[in-house]
N, C-alpha and C positions, 0 to 999 in steps of 0.2 A: 561791704565789709561791716558797716554798722549794723545792718540787719542780722548778720551772722552772730555778732557779739550779743545783740539783744536776745535772739532766740536761744543762744547758749546760756545766757544768764537766767532767762526765764525757765528753761528746762532744769537747770541746776537748782533754782529756787523751788520749783515745784516738787523736786525729789526730797526736799527737807521734810522733817516731821512737822505736823500741824502746830505743835507748841513752838518750834523754832520759827516758823513762818509768822505766827502771831507776835512773837517777841520782836522780830525784825520790823514788822509793820508798826507796832506800837512805839518802838524806839524812834523810828523815823518820823512818825506822826507827832509825838509828844515833845521830843527834845530838839533843841536848835542846832547843836553841833553835829549830830549825825546828818542832818539835812545839808549843812554846809559842806561836810566831807563828801557826801554823795554828789553834790553839785560840782565840787572841785574835781572829783574823779571823772564825771561826765565831760566837763570842760577840757580837762587834760587829754582825755581819749579822743574827743572831737578834733582838737588841735593836732594830735599825733596822726590821726587818720587823714586829715587834710594835707599834712606834710608828706605822708607816705604814699598816698594814693593819686595825687595830682602831679602830673609831670611838669615841674616848674622850669622855666627857662632862665629866670633871674634868681639871684640868691637872696635878695632883700626880703621878699614876702615870706619865705619859709623861716627866716630868722625872726621876723616879727611874730609869726605864729608860735614859734618855739618859746619866745619870751612871754607872749600872751598866755601860753599854757602854764608857765611857771609862776606867773604873777599871783594867782590866788594862794598858791602854796607858800610863797614868800610872805604874803600878807598875813596868813594864819600864823606862821612862825613868829613874825614880828609882834602880833597881838598877844599870842600865848606867852611870849617872853616876859611881857609886862605882868602877867598873872603869876608867874613862877618866882618873880623876884620880890 
């Protein structure tokens, strides 16, 4: 499933115009927050795929994965709230 997501994202990215590709690359390379957001999205997707694809026999581990997937998002909200006040 992860391979399908990666291939789909790469194909979508390759269809973009050259200027858009350069802007996305330079944005991720130069700025800190886009890298953080990209890492959060990858982490949440990994946790979601682990929850969905593995047949779990107990409930505790999927719940831990769920909260582990949400933790970076909650941390960002908490840190950003300080900046807006």
